[in-house]
N, C-alpha and C positions, 0 to 999 in steps of 0.2 A: 504495499502501499503507500501511493507518495503521493504529496499533496496532485489537487486535482491544475485546471489549467487556470480558475478564477483562481483558487489559494493560491499559486506559484506565480499566478502576477501581483495578487496582494502583496505576498511575500517581495518582489521586489522594489512593488513603494514602498513598503516599510524601512527594507535596509536604505534606498533609494533618502529618504525621511532621515531616517540615524545618521546616512553617511554626508550629509548633503551634500546627497550627489545627485540632483533632481536629476540631470542631463542625461545618469547612466540607464532614465527608461527611454524607448523608442515604442515605436510604435510594434516594431516585431514581438516586445514582452506580454501584448496583447491580441496575439493574431490567435483568431479560433474561440476568443475567449467566448459566452454567453452572456451579454450585457444583465438578464433580467438576473441570473445564478452568482452572477459578479452582487450585486448591489445590493440583493438578499446576503452573500459573506460578509460585505461593507456593511450590512447594520447588524448581522447579528453580534458580528467580532467588535463593533462599539469604534470604532475608528473612521466616521465621515469625516469628520474635519481636515484630518492628516491625509485622510486620500485624496479631499477635495485641494489641499494649497500642494501636497507635492505635484497632482498633475498638471494642475494651474501652473508649476514654476517650467512644470518637462515641457510645456505647453501641449501635452498629449491630449489627441484627437479623442473624443467619446460623443454617445450619443448627449445632444442637445438637453434633454428634459431628463436625465439623468444627472447633467451636469449643474441645470436648474437646482436637483432639488438639495445635489449635494451642498450648494453653493448658500440656500437657503437656512436650511441644518443647520452648517457654520457659524452662520451672522447672529440663527437664534440662539447657538449655542456661546458665545461671547456676550449678549446679552445676559442668558442665564447665567454665566460665570460672576456677571459683576455685580449684578443681586445677591446670587447666593454667597458672593463675599464681604457684602453688606448686613446680611442678615447670618450670617456665619457672627459675623464679631460683634453683634447683638447678642446674641444667646450667648456666645464663651463668657462674653462678661455676664450675662446676668445670672448662670448659672457658679461660676466662679465666685460673683457674691456673695451666695446663696451656700456658699463652703464644699461644694461638689467638685471635685477632681473630675475630670472632663477630658477627655482630647481628641481631636479631629483629625480624620483622615479620609485616604482617598482626594476624591475632588476639587476642591478647591487648594488644599494640601500639594496633592500631585500635582494641580497647574503650575500654583507657582516656584515649586521647587526642581518639576524637573522641563517642563513644557517649555521652553524658550521660544520656540521658531511656530509653534500651532497652536490650535485650541486642542482640551483631552477633551473626547468624547464625556461627558456625564449630566445627570438630571439631581441627582437629591445630596444632601447636607447628611454626613455619616459620622456621628458622634459615639465613642467609647466612656462609660463610667463604673463603676463597680457595683454588682448586683443591690448591694445595701445601702444606696441610693436613687435608685427607679423609681419607687414611689414620690418619694419627694422631686425628682426631678418629673415626672411625669404632671406633678402634680402644681409643678411651674408652667409648664408649656402649655399646660390646661386651659391656666389663669392669663396667659401670654398671649393666646387666642389659639390657640392649637389643636387640635381635634381629631380623636380616635377613628383611624377606617375600619374598623371593624366595631361590634356589639360586645359588649361587656357582660352581660345577659344577668342585668341589673346589679349587678353585684358594686356594692361598693370598693374604690378604690383600692384601699387596704388588700381586703379577700380578692378582689383581680388579678393585684400581683403576686401575689403568694401564690394563685395557680399558674400563674407564668412564668413566673421561677422555679417552680415543681417541673411543668414540662421540659423536658430534658434534652428535646429537638428542637426546640425553642432558644435562640439569642439576641434575639431584634426585633423592636415595635415599629411601626410606623406613624407619621402623625402627619395633619397638614395645616395647611395656612395661606387660603392662598393661595400664591406659586411656587409658595413652598413645598419642599419635603423633606423632612426628618424621618431618618432610617438611627434607631438611639440603642443601641449595644449594649449588653455586659457581660459580651464576648464575642472573638474573629471569628469564633465557628462554632458549628455543632458541636455540643458534647460529646455527642456518643465517638467525635472521632479521635482513634490512638495513639493522640499528640500528648503531650507534658510538657510542653508550655508552664508555665504559673501563672497562676489567675492575674495577679498584680504585676506579672512581669512587664507589662505595657505601657501600663499606666506610672508606673515608678522609672521610665526611663527617662531622664532629664536632658538627654540629645534627640535632638528634631530627626536627624539623619536616622538614628538607630531606630527611631521611633517607625518614621518610613519604612527601614530595610523591615523590622521584626514582624509589621504588621502586612506589608506586605507580602512573605514568605506562607503567612501563618494564612492569606487569604488568598491571595495570585497561585499560591502553590503550593498548603495545605488545603484549603477548599473547593479552590476551581482546579488546578491541576491545570494550569499555564491550557488551559480548553478556549479561549478566547484571545485572538493574537494582542490587544488593547492591553492583554496584562504582560504580557511577552516584551512590547512595547518601555511599558514603565517599568520592567526590570531592567531591559535593556539601558535604558535612558539614565538607569539608577549606577548602575554597574560606569557605562560612562565617564559620570558626572565622579563617581566617589573610588573606582579600578586602586587608582592610586595612594589614596588617602582612608582606605577603611581597613579595621584589623578585618581579613579574610582569615585569616586561619581561626581567630577568636572563632569568626562567625560557623567555623567550620566542626569547632570544637562543640558551640554550645546544640547546633544544629541537631550533632548525633545526642545530646544530650536530653533534647527535646523531638527527638524520633522523629527529627527530620528534616535529615542529611537528602535521603530517596529525592525529596521533591527541590530541595534545594540543585543539587546534582541534575536533575533534572533540566532544569530550569537552564544553566549552563549550558549545558546541554546542547538545546535549543542555539541561544544565543552563536555558541562557536558554530557548530554545525548545521545550520539553518541558515539563520540570519550572519554568520561572517565574523564576528564581533569580537576581539577583544576584551579574553577575562584573564581575570590575577592569575598570578603563576600558581601558585598555592593552589587554585581551585583546579589551574589546566593536571596537574600531578596528583588531584584524585580524581578526576575525569579518566585517566588511566585505570584506574580500576573500575570506574562505573560502566553500570550495563544498563540502560534505557530498554525497562520492560515493558511500557506501556509505548513505546514510540510509534509502532503500527496502529493502536486505534485512536492515540491523539487527530495523527492524520487525517483518522475518518473521521473524530470529530471535528474539524476544522473543516473536513467538504461537508460533511449533514447539514453545517450552521443552523444545527435547533439545541434550543436550551433543554436541560437537563429536568424540564420540571414535567413531560409527557413521557411515558411506558418506556419505550426504544430508546431515546435517548439515555433516560434516565440507568435504566440494564446497564447500557455503556459506560456511561460516568463510575458508576459501582464494580465494572469490572477494570478499568483503570487506576481509581480507588485502590481497590487492591494487591496491584504489580506496582505501587507505587510509593508501597512500605517499608518501613527501615527493615534489618534483619533483626528477629525477637518480636514480630508480629505474626500475631495467630489469628486465622479467621474466625477462629471459635466463639475468640471473647469481642471478637466486634458483631458479630453477629447476633450476640447476647446482647450487647449495649444496643443493638438497632431495637431488637423484640421489647425489653423495657421500655426503652422511650418511645414507644410508639402502643405499649398495653397501658399508657397514662393519657386522656383524652385531654386534648391541648387546646385552653380557653379561645385560643384563635384561627385557629387552623379551618379552612370546608369541613362544615358537617357532615359528617359520618353518615351512613342511611339505617345506623343502630347505633346508639350509647350503652353499652351494657356497664350495672354498677362495676367500681372498680375493683373488688376483688378478682373480677372473670377477667384474667390475664390476659387468657387467650384468645376468647371474646373478642378483645378490645384491639388486639393484635390484627385477628381476622378483620374485621369491622374496618381496620383503616386502613389495610392494604385493598382488599374488595373495593371499600368505597375510593380508591383514589385512582386503582384503572380505570373502574368504570367509571366516572367521573372526563377524567385523560381520553379513556379512548371515544366516547359522542360525545366529548366536551360538553357534558351538564355542568351546570354552576351550580 
């Protein structure tokens, strides 16, 4: 399995963007590309502004209607970034004045730190807090005018938060106000994933560069396994900026301690072998002993360009997850963790067809799985 024509063309666009070498692109790069499939891939991989800016600088000929859509989206993204920047600054000040320890990540942070020559595609504001501050933070945001996008079943806020924190598959909560969307996180990824990153490790970091890296590794690598080209581009830009001044030996050591060394080296493998980017010497040595077991499936996922929220992409996602773990990972333990998480009804999940009393673990697990499969297969809300 190799990247198809559309993904191969996208990879060349990203390489040109990363290398500031738009003139390396030619019409030959896009020979036999299906533009409908190309646009679908660009949308899924969330790199519309990069593609627009790079193709414009390269003076590449693309269908006019596609060019117009990319240009309009890029303009809207610039406005969204400015709006989110102002709102983020205000919200951070409000929360910090209430003695809530909070970090912002992705979105505005990555744009400002990594993207000097283009807009990064994003739409929401991501905040990370301690679980113990969830109720207080939600109360502040509600009083600020934000609203929940899900029903709370009539529960008082404190009881709703208790149920939310007890749901092991839940680690974020969405809130909305006018054009703003906040994803409020109390963890970076699902609690049942087999990593050992200490709960307060990221919140206790006092260096923004380290914050960006460790959140990126946990989210882009540990949760999403480099399955979006935007995530690979983020990583490539971070490495380009910090290749000579970051303690990569310490990163290797900590990633092994956190059981994330495989996803780290997978990311570097893609940078070196697919995007032809220079990487730190200590990482180069580690890659000589590394095997990317999920490379075939990763290419297939890029080619399909479908999110893991439907059954077949989810199956492929789980297969990649299983192939991307460190030595010592036991599948049976992961399946047990999934089973435990799914036996507990989640207060904000899509409604199951049947909710059994909590003591009936197996029946609740089956109800969760069957409800998911049927709803996603037949498009039932």
